[in-house]
SEFIKOL-360664 format. One record per residue (C-alpha): residue number from 0; residue in one letter; x, y, z. Coordinates in Angstrom, 3 decimals, m for minus. Layout:
BEGIN
@num->NUM residu->a u->X v->Y w->Z
...
END
This chain:
BEGIN
@num->0 residu->x u->m29.080 v->0.126 w->m20.221
@num->1 residu->x u->m26.577 v->0.868 w->m17.350
@num->2 residu->x u->m22.729 v->0.956 w->m18.369
@num->3 residu->x u->m22.045 v->m2.060 w->m16.364
@num->4 residu->x u->m24.812 v->m4.271 w->m17.858
@num->5 residu->x u->m23.079 v->m7.367 w->m18.550
@num->6 residu->x u->m22.278 v->m7.741 w->m15.141
@num->7 residu->x u->m18.019 v->m6.453 w->m15.605
@num->8 residu->x u->m16.765 v->m5.435 w->m12.302
@num->9 residu->x u->m15.123 v->m1.418 w->m12.988
@num->10 residu->x u->m11.761 v->m1.856 w->m12.189
@num->11 residu->x u->m11.300 v->m0.562 w->m9.391
@num->12 residu->x u->m8.141 v->1.169 w->m7.016
@num->13 residu->x u->m9.119 v->0.451 w->m3.574
@num->14 residu->x u->m12.012 v->m1.161 w->m1.683
@num->15 residu->x u->m15.097 v->0.635 w->m0.042
@num->16 residu->x u->m13.830 v->m1.523 w->2.955
@num->17 residu->x u->m10.391 v->m0.711 w->3.024
@num->18 residu->x u->m11.185 v->3.260 w->2.586
@num->19 residu->x u->m13.749 v->2.432 w->5.640
@num->20 residu->x u->m11.312 v->1.274 w->7.999
@num->21 residu->x u->m8.841 v->3.925 w->7.052
@num->22 residu->x u->m10.768 v->6.431 w->8.080
@num->23 residu->x u->m12.071 v->5.157 w->10.704
@num->24 residu->x u->m8.337 v->4.750 w->12.055
@num->25 residu->x u->m7.517 v->7.936 w->11.248
@num->26 residu->x u->m10.490 v->9.511 w->12.853
@num->27 residu->x u->m9.578 v->7.077 w->16.438
@num->28 residu->x u->m6.310 v->8.953 w->15.757
@num->29 residu->x u->m7.868 v->12.011 w->15.902
@num->30 residu->x u->m10.156 v->11.456 w->18.297
@num->31 residu->x u->m7.586 v->10.091 w->20.763
@num->32 residu->x u->m5.107 v->13.144 w->20.118
@num->33 residu->x u->m7.609 v->15.532 w->20.826
@num->34 residu->x u->m9.108 v->13.699 w->24.108
@num->35 residu->x u->m5.336 v->13.871 w->25.477
@num->36 residu->x u->m4.469 v->17.569 w->24.692
@num->37 residu->x u->m8.051 v->17.893 w->26.875
@num->38 residu->x u->m6.575 v->15.766 w->29.392
@num->39 residu->x u->m3.867 v->17.930 w->29.750
@num->40 residu->x u->m5.751 v->21.365 w->29.372
@num->41 residu->x u->m8.556 v->20.576 w->32.100
@num->42 residu->x u->m11.481 v->18.616 w->31.100
@num->43 residu->x u->m13.205 v->18.035 w->34.032
@num->44 residu->x u->m15.657 v->20.628 w->35.937
@num->45 residu->x u->m13.399 v->22.641 w->38.027
@num->46 residu->x u->m15.054 v->25.466 w->40.803
@num->47 residu->x u->m16.094 v->28.173 w->38.432
@num->48 residu->x u->m17.625 v->26.122 w->35.906
@num->49 residu->x u->m16.239 v->23.696 w->33.146
@num->50 residu->x u->m12.510 v->23.952 w->32.375
@num->51 residu->x u->m10.696 v->24.345 w->29.287
@num->52 residu->x u->m10.897 v->21.026 w->27.916
@num->53 residu->x u->m14.304 v->20.065 w->29.294
@num->54 residu->x u->m16.464 v->20.345 w->25.764
@num->55 residu->x u->m13.715 v->19.405 w->23.207
@num->56 residu->x u->m13.273 v->16.136 w->25.786
@num->57 residu->x u->m16.646 v->14.502 w->25.311
@num->58 residu->x u->m16.877 v->15.731 w->21.814
@num->59 residu->x u->m13.499 v->13.424 w->21.299
@num->60 residu->x u->m15.118 v->11.035 w->23.387
@num->61 residu->x u->m17.875 v->10.932 w->21.082
@num->62 residu->x u->m15.309 v->10.940 w->17.972
@num->63 residu->x u->m13.900 v->7.714 w->19.705
@num->64 residu->x u->m16.673 v->5.998 w->19.981
@num->65 residu->x u->m18.247 v->6.212 w->16.564
@num->66 residu->x u->m14.629 v->5.830 w->15.166
@num->67 residu->x u->m14.662 v->2.147 w->17.311
@num->68 residu->x u->m18.425 v->1.483 w->16.242
@num->69 residu->x u->m17.167 v->1.766 w->12.173
@num->70 residu->x u->m14.269 v->0.002 w->12.549
@num->71 residu->x u->m16.057 v->m2.855 w->14.577
@num->72 residu->x u->m18.874 v->m3.322 w->12.124
@num->73 residu->x u->m16.136 v->m3.371 w->9.433
@num->74 residu->x u->m13.963 v->m5.652 w->10.798
@num->75 residu->x u->m15.807 v->m8.206 w->12.031
@num->76 residu->x u->m19.592 v->m8.008 w->11.180
@num->77 residu->x u->m19.306 v->m7.348 w->7.593
@num->78 residu->x u->m16.017 v->m8.795 w->7.273
@num->79 residu->x u->m17.507 v->m11.852 w->4.678
@num->80 residu->x u->m19.517 v->m8.681 w->2.950
@num->81 residu->x u->m19.075 v->m8.550 w->m0.523
@num->82 residu->x u->m16.354 v->m5.090 w->m0.814
@num->83 residu->x u->m17.773 v->m2.508 w->m3.215
@num->84 residu->x u->m14.933 v->m0.493 w->m5.108
@num->85 residu->x u->m14.767 v->2.650 w->m3.359
@num->86 residu->x u->m13.425 v->4.350 w->m6.800
@num->87 residu->x u->m12.909 v->3.439 w->m10.161
@num->88 residu->x u->m9.544 v->4.216 w->m12.076
@num->89 residu->x u->m11.188 v->7.114 w->m15.046
@num->90 residu->x u->m12.909 v->9.164 w->m12.140
@num->91 residu->x u->m10.025 v->8.323 w->m9.855
@num->92 residu->x u->m7.933 v->10.536 w->m12.197
@num->93 residu->x u->m10.522 v->12.951 w->m12.887
@num->94 residu->x u->m9.600 v->13.442 w->m9.655
@num->95 residu->x u->m6.158 v->13.856 w->m9.834
@num->96 residu->x u->m5.837 v->15.811 w->m12.856
@num->97 residu->x u->m7.661 v->18.818 w->m10.224
@num->98 residu->x u->m6.680 v->17.600 w->m7.256
@num->99 residu->x u->m2.104 v->17.821 w->m8.876
@num->100 residu->x u->m2.378 v->21.067 w->m9.980
@num->101 residu->x u->m4.745 v->22.567 w->m6.943
@num->102 residu->x u->m1.900 v->21.550 w->m4.775
@num->103 residu->x u->0.816 v->23.212 w->m7.715
@num->104 residu->x u->m1.221 v->26.036 w->m6.991
@num->105 residu->x u->m0.969 v->26.539 w->m3.488
@num->106 residu->x u->2.723 v->25.712 w->m3.999
@num->107 residu->x u->3.315 v->28.131 w->m6.146
@num->108 residu->x u->1.274 v->30.796 w->m4.839
@num->109 residu->x u->3.396 v->30.884 w->m1.710
@num->110 residu->x u->6.802 v->31.488 w->m3.497
@num->111 residu->x u->5.905 v->33.456 w->m6.790
@num->112 residu->x u->2.656 v->35.406 w->m5.158
@num->113 residu->x u->m1.844 v->34.871 w->m5.094
@num->114 residu->x u->m1.490 v->36.909 w->m8.123
@num->115 residu->x u->0.550 v->35.598 w->m10.688
@num->116 residu->x u->m0.122 v->31.898 w->m9.290
@num->117 residu->x u->m3.848 v->32.779 w->m10.469
@num->118 residu->x u->m3.348 v->33.370 w->m13.201
@num->119 residu->x u->m1.015 v->30.992 w->m14.466
@num->120 residu->x u->m3.822 v->28.105 w->m12.230
@num->121 residu->x u->m6.553 v->29.873 w->m14.777
@num->122 residu->x u->m5.420 v->29.832 w->m18.111
@num->123 residu->x u->m3.759 v->25.869 w->m17.729
@num->124 residu->x u->m7.033 v->24.607 w->m16.436
@num->125 residu->x u->m8.710 v->26.734 w->m19.206
@num->126 residu->x u->m6.573 v->25.197 w->m21.908
@num->127 residu->x u->m6.160 v->22.080 w->m20.621
@num->128 residu->x u->m9.753 v->20.989 w->m19.044
@num->129 residu->x u->m12.167 v->23.452 w->m21.076
@num->130 residu->x u->m10.070 v->23.155 w->m24.354
@num->131 residu->x u->m10.587 v->27.430 w->m24.873
@num->132 residu->x u->m8.980 v->29.094 w->m27.283
@num->133 residu->x u->m5.891 v->30.050 w->m25.841
@num->134 residu->x u->m6.874 v->34.171 w->m25.752
@num->135 residu->x u->m9.479 v->33.522 w->m24.024
@num->136 residu->x u->m7.492 v->31.653 w->m21.719
@num->137 residu->x u->m5.419 v->34.269 w->m21.369
@num->138 residu->x u->m7.421 v->37.276 w->m21.375
@num->139 residu->x u->m9.403 v->35.614 w->m18.420
@num->140 residu->x u->m6.223 v->35.223 w->m16.529
@num->141 residu->x u->m5.473 v->38.247 w->m16.469
@num->142 residu->x u->m8.621 v->39.308 w->m15.645
@num->143 residu->x u->m9.725 v->37.971 w->m12.841
@num->144 residu->x u->m6.081 v->38.518 w->m11.368
@num->145 residu->x u->m6.465 v->41.547 w->m12.573
@num->146 residu->x u->m9.487 v->42.251 w->m10.554
@num->147 residu->x u->m8.790 v->40.709 w->m7.564
@num->148 residu->x u->m5.802 v->42.331 w->m7.331
@num->149 residu->x u->m8.093 v->45.937 w->m7.581
@num->150 residu->x u->m10.508 v->44.500 w->m5.052
@num->151 residu->x u->m8.225 v->43.619 w->m2.678
@num->152 residu->x u->m4.794 v->45.458 w->m2.339
@num->153 residu->x u->m6.669 v->48.863 w->m3.703
@num->154 residu->x u->m10.157 v->49.269 w->m2.550
@num->155 residu->x u->m10.401 v->46.886 w->0.388
@num->156 residu->x u->m6.082 v->47.863 w->1.632
@num->157 residu->x u->m5.594 v->44.091 w->2.085
@num->158 residu->x u->m2.476 v->42.474 w->1.318
@num->159 residu->x u->m2.006 v->38.997 w->m0.335
@num->160 residu->x u->0.956 v->36.932 w->m0.383
@num->161 residu->x u->2.672 v->38.312 w->m3.137
@num->162 residu->x u->5.377 v->35.410 w->m3.244
@num->163 residu->x u->8.046 v->34.522 w->m0.619
@num->164 residu->x u->10.889 v->33.396 w->m2.227
@num->165 residu->x u->10.823 v->35.573 w->m5.395
@num->166 residu->x u->7.923 v->38.359 w->m6.059
@num->167 residu->x u->7.798 v->38.923 w->m9.882
@num->168 residu->x u->4.902 v->41.678 w->m9.786
@num->169 residu->x u->7.945 v->43.930 w->m8.092
@num->170 residu->x u->8.901 v->44.447 w->m11.459
@num->171 residu->x u->5.917 v->46.342 w->m12.166
@num->172 residu->x u->5.906 v->48.570 w->m8.965
@num->173 residu->x u->3.626 v->45.918 w->m7.150
@num->174 residu->x u->5.432 v->45.737 w->m3.279
END
């Protein structure tokens, strides 16, 4: 038997129709921005072939037409249809439990560098979401970061971000 067999609707954060309208409006803005830029570059056929904005102009035109059709569909044709939930609160919280720490990881990567940020990120995720023992999380966190350091910095000689505000690896001689 399904979990929604009693015909009760799950608590939704936002409806599907609303999200379709928002995404269509965002794509309209995106298409319009690209089209304006294409016109500034030159969107016609020149003496020596297509100008720089020729192909982006027509791609943005396709985006605009598709977005306008989606917007028309959800504002006019399906305005009286029952709205289904876009996402219920439970799964949305799970998505946020991964998305929010990922934003912090990107921020920390800029501040303290990718190796230390990756170590912290892996340890926190393994303990918090994976429910692993702390010693396993710490071992894997440091092991992965050390392997990344050896791969990129030592073998490939490609420096990855070490931190713009503070480089904790400077204490062990990594510049």
